[in-house]
N, C-alpha and C positions, 0 to 999 in steps of 0.2 A: 479830219473825217467827221461825219455827223455823229457817229457813236460817242465822241468824246466832247461834244459841244456842251458848255454849261448852259443852264436855263433857269430863269426865274419861276418858270411855269411848270416845268416837267424835271423829274429827277432821272436823267438819262443815265443808264448803267455804263460804266466804264468797262470796256471788254476785257482789259488786263485784269480786273478784279472778279468779274463774274461773266464767264463765257457760257451762256445758256441757249441762245438761239443758234441755228446753224450758220456757219460762215460760208457764203457763196451758195452753190446749188447742191441739192440733194445727190448723193452718189448714184442712186438708181435712174436719175434722169440724164446722166452724161453719156455721150458727148453733148455739148450744148450747141443748138442751132446758130447758124451765122445771122439769123434774123432776130436774134434776141434783143429786146429793147431795154435800154438802160436810161432811166430818168434821173436827171441831175437833182442833187439836194440843195442846189443854190437857191437862196431865198426861203429855204424850209428849215424847220427844226425837225430832225429826224433821228431815230436811234432806238436802242432797247430800253424798255422800262419794266418795272415789276408791278403787277397787278395784285392787290390784296384780295384773297378769297377767304371763305370761312375756314379753310384748312391749310393756310399758308399762301405764300406769293407764288405766282406763275409768271414766267417772261412773256413779254409781248413787244411787237415792233410798232412804233407809232411815227406818224408824220403829219405835220401841219405847217401852215404858213408861219414864218418868223414874226410877222407884224399883223396886228389886228385881232380879231376875235371878240367874243367867243364864236367858234365855228360850228356849223352843222356837223354831226358825228356820223361816221359810217363804220360799222364793224365789218372787217375783211376776214372771211373764214377760209382757212387753208385748203388746198387740195390734200390728196392722201399723202403727200410728201412733206407735210408740215410747213412751218414758217421758214422757208428758204428764200433765196434771193428774189425769186419771181414774185412771191407774195409781198416781200418788202418793197419791190418796185411798184407793184399795184397801189400800195399805201402811198407812196410818193406821187403817183399819178393823181390820186384823189386830192392830195395836199396842193398840188398845182391848180386844182379846181376850186380850192377854198375850203376844203373839208379838213376836219381833224379825223384821220384814219387810224384805227388800231387793230392789229392783228394778234390776238393772244395765241400762244402755243398750246393748243387744246389737247395735245398728246403728252403734256409734260410729265404727268404722274405715271404714265404707262411706259414711257420709253422714247429714245431718240431715233426717229426713222431716218434722219439725214445721213447716217452712217451705213445704212443697209443698202445693199445693191439688188437683193432678190425681192421681187414684188410680193410673191406669196409669203415671204418671211415678214414683210411689212405688215401685211394684213393679219396673219396669224399671231404674230408675237405682240403686236402693239394695237392696231386699228380696231380688231375685233373686241379688244378688252376695254375700249373707251365707252363709258355708259352715256347715252344721250342726256340723261338727267344731269351729269357732271358737266357736259358741254353747255347746256342751257344756263346752268348756274354760273359758269365761268364767263359766259357772254354777258350776263347780267352784271357780273363784277366789273367787267371791262366798261359797261355803260357808267356805273357808279364812279369808276376811276376817272373817266372822261369828264363827268359832271364836277367831281371834286377838284379837278385840275383848274377850274375856273375858266378854261379855254374851250370846253365843249358845250355847245348848245344842244342839250339832249331832248328838247322839245322838237328838234329836227333830226330825228334818229332814223338811220337807214342801215340795211345790212345787205352785203353781197357775198357770195361764195362759189367756189369752183369745184366741180366733181364731188368728192366727199363732202365739201363745204356747201355745195348746191343743195344737197338734200337737207342740211342743217338750216339753210335759209327758210325752207318750207316750214320746218319744225319750230323755228324761232318765231315765225310770223303767227304761229298758232299759240305761241307761249306768251309773248309780251304785248300787253294791250297798249303800250306806249309807243310801239314801232310805227313809223309813218309809211315805210315802203321796203320791199325786198326785191332783190334780182338774183335768181338761181341760175347759174350756169351749168347745164348738163348734169344736174344732181339727180340721183336715183329717185324714182317716184314710188316704187314698190320693191320689196326684197323680203328676204326671210326674216321673220321675227324671232327675237329671243328675250331673255330677261333684261338685258342691257339695252335692247333696242326694240321696245314693246309696240311701237306704232311706226307707221310709214306715212309719207306725205299723202298718198291717195286715201288714207283713212282720216285725214284731218281737214279735208276740204271745208266742212261746215264749221270748223272752229278757227279759221283763219281770221285774225284780228287786224291785219294789214294786208293791202293789195301786193301780190307777188307777180313779177314778170319772169317767166321761165324762158330761157334761151337754150334751145336744144338742136342737135344735129340729126338730120334725116338719115345719115349712114352711121349712126352711133350703134355699135354692135352690142352694147350692153343695155340700151333703153330703146326697145322696139317702138317703131312709129304708132303701132296699135295701142300701146300703153300711153303714149303721149295723147293720142286721140281720146282715150278713155278718161284721162285727167281732164282734158279740155271740156268734155261732156259734163263731168261732175262739177267743174267750177261753174259752168253756165247754169246747170240745174239748181246749184246752191245760191245763185244770184250774187256771186262774188265778183269784184272788179278785177280779179286776177287774170292774167292772159299768158298764153304760151306761144312764142315764135319758133317754128320749126324750119331750119334752114335745109333746103334740099341738098343731097349729095355731100353732106358735111359730116366729118367724123367727130367723135368725142375729143375733148381737149382743144377745140378750135381757137380758143383764146390764148392758149399757152405758147407764146411766141418763141420759147426756148426749146420747143419739141417739134418733131416732124409733123404732128397733128395740126399745127398752126395753119389757120386760113385767114389771111389778112383781111380780105374784104368783109367776111362775116364777123370777124373780131371787131373790126372798126364799126360796123353797122351796130353791133350789139352794144358797144361802148357808147355810142350816140344814144341808142334807145334807153340805156341805163340812165344817162343823164336826164333825158326828157321825163323818164318815169319817176325819178326822185323829185324832180322840180314839180311835176304835176300833182304829186301827193304830198307835198309839203315837207320834204326832206332836203330842201336847199333854200 
Protein backbone atom coordinates (compact mmCIF):
# COMPACT_ATOMS: atom_id res chain seq x y z
CA UNK A 1 0.00 0.00 0.00
CA UNK A 2 1.15 3.52 -0.77
CA UNK A 3 0.57 4.58 2.83
CA UNK A 4 3.42 2.33 3.95
CA UNK A 5 6.00 3.16 1.30
CA UNK A 6 9.33 4.50 2.55
CA UNK A 7 10.64 7.66 0.93
CA UNK A 8 13.82 9.65 0.91
CA UNK A 9 11.79 12.79 0.14
CA UNK A 10 8.62 12.47 2.22
CA UNK A 11 7.90 11.15 5.67
CA UNK A 12 4.78 9.13 4.94
CA UNK A 13 2.74 8.33 8.01
CA UNK A 14 2.32 4.64 8.76
CA UNK A 15 -1.39 4.13 9.26
CA UNK A 16 -0.96 1.60 12.05
CA UNK A 17 0.86 4.27 14.07
CA UNK A 18 -1.20 7.37 13.28
CA UNK A 19 -4.68 7.00 11.80
CA UNK A 20 -5.76 10.58 11.21
CA UNK A 21 -7.27 10.84 7.74
CA UNK A 22 -10.50 9.08 6.82
CA UNK A 23 -10.11 5.57 5.46
CA UNK A 24 -12.33 5.04 2.42
CA UNK A 25 -15.34 7.30 1.83
CA UNK A 26 -17.11 9.57 4.27
CA UNK A 27 -20.16 7.98 5.90
CA UNK A 28 -22.51 10.73 4.68
CA UNK A 29 -21.83 9.98 1.00
CA UNK A 30 -22.57 6.25 1.02
CA UNK A 31 -23.67 4.23 -0.90
CA UNK A 32 -20.94 4.90 -3.43
CA UNK A 33 -21.81 5.14 -7.13
CA UNK A 34 -20.77 2.41 -9.57
CA UNK A 35 -19.11 5.18 -11.63
CA UNK A 36 -16.53 5.90 -8.94
CA UNK A 37 -13.06 6.39 -10.41
CA UNK A 38 -10.06 4.77 -8.74
CA UNK A 39 -6.62 5.98 -9.82
CA UNK A 40 -3.75 3.56 -9.32
CA UNK A 41 -0.75 4.64 -7.24
CA UNK A 42 1.61 2.67 -9.51
CA UNK A 43 4.60 4.88 -10.32
CA UNK A 44 3.55 7.32 -7.63
CA UNK A 45 4.59 8.12 -4.12
CA UNK A 46 1.32 8.61 -2.26
CA UNK A 47 0.15 8.57 1.32
CA UNK A 48 -0.46 10.48 4.50
CA UNK A 49 1.96 13.12 5.75
CA UNK A 50 2.02 15.58 8.63
CA UNK A 51 2.13 19.31 7.86
CA UNK A 52 3.79 21.52 10.50
CA UNK A 53 1.72 24.60 11.39
CA UNK A 54 2.24 27.31 14.03
CA UNK A 55 0.02 25.39 16.48
CA UNK A 56 0.99 21.78 15.77
CA UNK A 57 0.88 19.30 12.92
CA UNK A 58 -2.15 18.57 10.77
CA UNK A 59 -2.56 15.49 8.57
CA UNK A 60 -2.61 15.68 4.79
CA UNK A 61 -2.65 13.36 1.80
CA UNK A 62 0.02 13.79 -0.84
CA UNK A 63 0.79 12.23 -4.18
CA UNK A 64 3.65 12.82 -6.62
CA UNK A 65 5.56 10.90 -9.28
CA UNK A 66 8.17 8.53 -7.79
CA UNK A 67 10.89 9.72 -10.15
CA UNK A 68 12.02 13.18 -11.19
CA UNK A 69 11.13 16.47 -9.64
CA UNK A 70 10.88 19.04 -8.35
CA UNK A 71 7.26 19.10 -9.48
CA UNK A 72 4.74 21.91 -9.83
CA UNK A 73 2.57 22.05 -6.71
CA UNK A 74 -1.22 21.93 -6.55
CA UNK A 75 -3.19 22.40 -3.35
CA UNK A 76 -6.34 20.25 -3.38
CA UNK A 77 -9.05 21.64 -1.12
CA UNK A 78 -11.60 19.20 0.22
CA UNK A 79 -15.34 19.14 -0.23
CA UNK A 80 -17.51 19.50 2.84
CA UNK A 81 -16.82 15.81 3.63
CA UNK A 82 -13.11 16.25 4.41
CA UNK A 83 -10.10 14.44 2.96
CA UNK A 84 -11.77 11.12 2.20
CA UNK A 85 -11.08 8.69 -0.67
CA UNK A 86 -12.36 10.90 -3.48
CA UNK A 87 -10.03 13.78 -2.57
CA UNK A 88 -7.13 11.35 -2.23
CA UNK A 89 -7.93 10.03 -5.70
CA UNK A 90 -7.93 13.57 -7.12
CA UNK A 91 -4.42 13.98 -5.68
CA UNK A 92 -3.32 10.81 -7.49
CA UNK A 93 -4.88 12.10 -10.72
CA UNK A 94 -2.71 15.22 -10.43
CA UNK A 95 0.37 13.11 -9.65
CA UNK A 96 -0.13 11.15 -12.88
CA UNK A 97 0.02 14.53 -14.67
CA UNK A 98 3.36 15.35 -13.05
CA UNK A 99 2.27 17.42 -10.05
CA UNK A 100 3.01 17.20 -6.38
CA UNK A 101 -0.55 17.35 -5.02
CA UNK A 102 -1.29 17.91 -1.36
CA UNK A 103 -4.66 17.94 0.41
CA UNK A 104 -4.43 19.08 4.05
CA UNK A 105 -7.26 18.06 6.39
CA UNK A 106 -8.57 21.55 7.03
CA UNK A 107 -11.17 20.52 9.66
CA UNK A 108 -8.61 18.66 11.77
CA UNK A 109 -8.84 20.93 14.82
CA UNK A 110 -12.64 21.11 14.77
CA UNK A 111 -13.58 17.46 14.26
CA UNK A 112 -13.82 14.38 12.04
CA UNK A 113 -16.72 14.67 9.59
CA UNK A 114 -16.01 11.32 7.94
CA UNK A 115 -17.88 9.47 10.71
CA UNK A 116 -20.98 11.71 10.56
CA UNK A 117 -23.94 10.59 8.47
CA UNK A 118 -26.15 13.65 8.96
CA UNK A 119 -25.40 16.58 6.67
CA UNK A 120 -26.77 19.24 9.03
CA UNK A 121 -24.64 17.80 11.85
CA UNK A 122 -21.52 18.08 9.67
CA UNK A 123 -22.30 21.75 9.07
CA UNK A 124 -23.28 22.76 12.60
CA UNK A 125 -20.80 20.73 14.65
CA UNK A 126 -17.69 21.09 12.49
CA UNK A 127 -17.76 23.11 9.27
CA UNK A 128 -19.38 26.25 10.70
CA UNK A 129 -16.65 26.37 13.35
CA UNK A 130 -13.71 26.37 10.90
CA UNK A 131 -12.32 29.93 10.59
CA UNK A 132 -11.30 31.17 7.13
CA UNK A 133 -8.14 32.61 8.68
CA UNK A 134 -7.14 29.13 9.95
CA UNK A 135 -7.79 27.58 6.53
CA UNK A 136 -5.66 30.11 4.67
CA UNK A 137 -2.85 29.69 7.21
CA UNK A 138 -2.96 25.90 6.89
CA UNK A 139 -2.79 26.14 3.09
CA UNK A 140 0.25 28.42 3.44
CA UNK A 141 1.78 25.76 5.72
CA UNK A 142 1.14 23.10 3.06
CA UNK A 143 2.99 25.24 0.49
CA UNK A 144 5.93 25.61 2.88
CA UNK A 145 5.92 21.85 3.47
CA UNK A 146 5.97 21.18 -0.28
CA UNK A 147 8.88 23.58 -0.77
CA UNK A 148 10.84 22.15 2.16
CA UNK A 149 10.37 18.61 0.82
CA UNK A 150 12.74 19.50 -2.00
CA UNK A 151 10.27 17.95 -4.46
CA UNK A 152 7.84 20.85 -4.81
CA UNK A 153 8.45 23.69 -7.24
CA UNK A 154 6.35 26.35 -5.49
CA UNK A 155 7.18 28.88 -8.21
CA UNK A 156 4.53 26.88 -10.11
CA UNK A 157 1.80 26.90 -7.48
CA UNK A 158 -1.86 26.16 -8.22
CA UNK A 159 -4.96 25.46 -6.18
CA UNK A 160 -8.25 23.69 -6.87
CA UNK A 161 -11.18 22.88 -4.64
CA UNK A 162 -14.68 21.46 -4.73
CA UNK A 163 -17.91 22.68 -3.11
CA UNK A 164 -16.71 24.02 0.29
CA UNK A 165 -13.21 24.00 -1.19
CA UNK A 166 -14.35 25.88 -4.28
CA UNK A 167 -15.15 28.92 -2.13
CA UNK A 168 -11.73 28.59 -0.48
CA UNK A 169 -10.03 28.75 -3.89
CA UNK A 170 -11.40 32.28 -4.43
CA UNK A 171 -10.31 33.32 -0.94
CA UNK A 172 -6.82 31.88 -1.37
CA UNK A 173 -6.40 33.63 -4.73
CA UNK A 174 -7.01 36.91 -2.90
CA UNK A 175 -4.63 35.88 -0.10
CA UNK A 176 -1.43 34.50 -1.65
CA UNK A 177 0.50 36.75 -4.06
CA UNK A 178 2.68 33.81 -5.12
CA UNK A 179 -0.23 31.74 -6.46
CA UNK A 180 -0.18 31.28 -10.23
CA UNK A 181 -3.71 29.96 -10.86
CA UNK A 182 -6.83 28.57 -9.24
CA UNK A 183 -9.80 26.47 -10.37
CA UNK A 184 -12.94 26.64 -8.23
CA UNK A 185 -15.51 23.88 -8.72
CA UNK A 186 -19.03 25.07 -7.73
CA UNK A 187 -17.87 26.96 -4.65
CA UNK A 188 -20.23 29.43 -2.99
CA UNK A 189 -19.79 32.98 -4.27
CA UNK A 190 -21.82 34.73 -1.60
CA UNK A 191 -23.21 33.66 1.74
CA UNK A 192 -23.98 34.89 5.22
CA UNK A 193 -20.99 36.48 6.90
CA UNK A 194 -19.94 35.98 10.51
CA UNK A 195 -16.89 36.47 12.69
CA UNK A 196 -15.17 33.31 11.37
CA UNK A 197 -16.16 33.96 7.74
CA UNK A 198 -15.95 37.75 7.37
CA UNK A 199 -15.72 37.96 3.58
CA UNK A 200 -17.14 36.11 0.58
CA UNK A 201 -15.67 35.62 -2.91
CA UNK A 202 -17.93 38.23 -4.48
CA UNK A 203 -16.44 40.81 -2.06
CA UNK A 204 -12.87 39.94 -3.03
CA UNK A 205 -12.93 40.34 -6.81
CA UNK A 206 -10.73 43.44 -6.72
CA UNK A 207 -8.20 41.68 -4.48
CA UNK A 208 -7.57 38.57 -6.59
CA UNK A 209 -3.83 38.09 -7.01
CA UNK A 210 -4.10 35.10 -9.35
CA UNK A 211 -6.57 34.21 -12.12
CA UNK A 212 -9.37 31.85 -11.09
CA UNK A 213 -11.41 29.65 -13.40
CA UNK A 214 -14.83 28.94 -11.91
CA UNK A 215 -16.67 25.79 -13.01
CA UNK A 216 -20.36 25.95 -12.10
CA UNK A 217 -23.59 24.09 -12.80
CA UNK A 218 -26.61 25.84 -14.29
CA UNK A 219 -28.96 23.63 -12.24
CA UNK A 220 -27.11 24.12 -8.93
CA UNK A 221 -29.85 24.72 -6.35
CA UNK A 222 -27.50 26.48 -3.94
CA UNK A 223 -25.76 28.86 -6.37
CA UNK A 224 -28.30 30.73 -8.54
CA UNK A 225 -27.41 31.56 -12.13
CA UNK A 226 -28.11 35.23 -11.33
CA UNK A 227 -25.34 35.19 -8.73
CA UNK A 228 -22.91 33.58 -11.18
CA UNK A 229 -23.78 36.28 -13.71
CA UNK A 230 -23.24 38.97 -11.08
CA UNK A 231 -19.80 37.53 -10.30
CA UNK A 232 -18.94 37.46 -14.01
CA UNK A 233 -19.87 41.14 -14.35
CA UNK A 234 -17.77 42.08 -11.32
CA UNK A 235 -14.75 40.16 -12.65
CA UNK A 236 -15.01 41.91 -16.01
CA UNK A 237 -15.45 45.34 -14.43
CA UNK A 238 -12.39 44.79 -12.24
CA UNK A 239 -10.32 43.88 -15.29
CA UNK A 240 -9.38 40.51 -13.81
CA UNK A 241 -8.34 37.59 -16.07
CA UNK A 242 -10.60 35.23 -14.12
CA UNK A 243 -13.47 33.45 -15.88
CA UNK A 244 -16.53 31.39 -15.01
CA UNK A 245 -17.89 28.53 -17.10
CA UNK A 246 -21.56 27.73 -16.44
CA UNK A 247 -22.62 24.26 -17.63
CA UNK A 248 -26.34 24.25 -18.58
CA UNK A 249 -28.69 21.80 -16.83
CA UNK A 250 -25.86 20.62 -14.57
CA UNK A 251 -26.22 20.05 -10.81
CA UNK A 252 -23.94 20.88 -7.94
CA UNK A 253 -21.21 18.27 -7.38
CA UNK A 254 -20.92 17.26 -11.03
CA UNK A 255 -17.23 16.29 -10.67
CA UNK A 256 -17.91 13.94 -7.72
CA UNK A 257 -17.86 10.60 -9.53
CA UNK A 258 -18.80 8.70 -6.37
CA UNK A 259 -22.17 10.52 -6.04
CA UNK A 260 -25.41 10.60 -8.08
CA UNK A 261 -24.68 14.25 -9.00
CA UNK A 262 -21.76 13.16 -11.24
CA UNK A 263 -21.95 14.23 -14.87
CA UNK A 264 -19.15 12.60 -16.84
CA UNK A 265 -19.13 14.92 -19.87
CA UNK A 266 -19.04 18.11 -17.81
CA UNK A 267 -16.53 16.62 -15.35
CA UNK A 268 -14.20 15.58 -18.18
CA UNK A 269 -14.53 18.95 -19.88
CA UNK A 270 -13.83 20.77 -16.61
CA UNK A 271 -10.75 18.62 -15.97
CA UNK A 272 -9.42 19.46 -19.43
CA UNK A 273 -10.11 23.16 -18.88
CA UNK A 274 -8.33 22.98 -15.50
CA UNK A 275 -5.18 21.57 -17.10
CA UNK A 276 -5.21 24.22 -19.82
CA UNK A 277 -5.76 26.98 -17.23
CA UNK A 278 -2.87 25.87 -15.05
CA UNK A 279 -0.56 25.60 -18.06
CA UNK A 280 -1.64 28.96 -19.49
CA UNK A 281 -0.93 30.77 -16.23
CA UNK A 282 2.43 29.23 -15.40
CA UNK A 283 1.42 26.49 -12.96
CA UNK A 284 2.80 23.63 -15.07
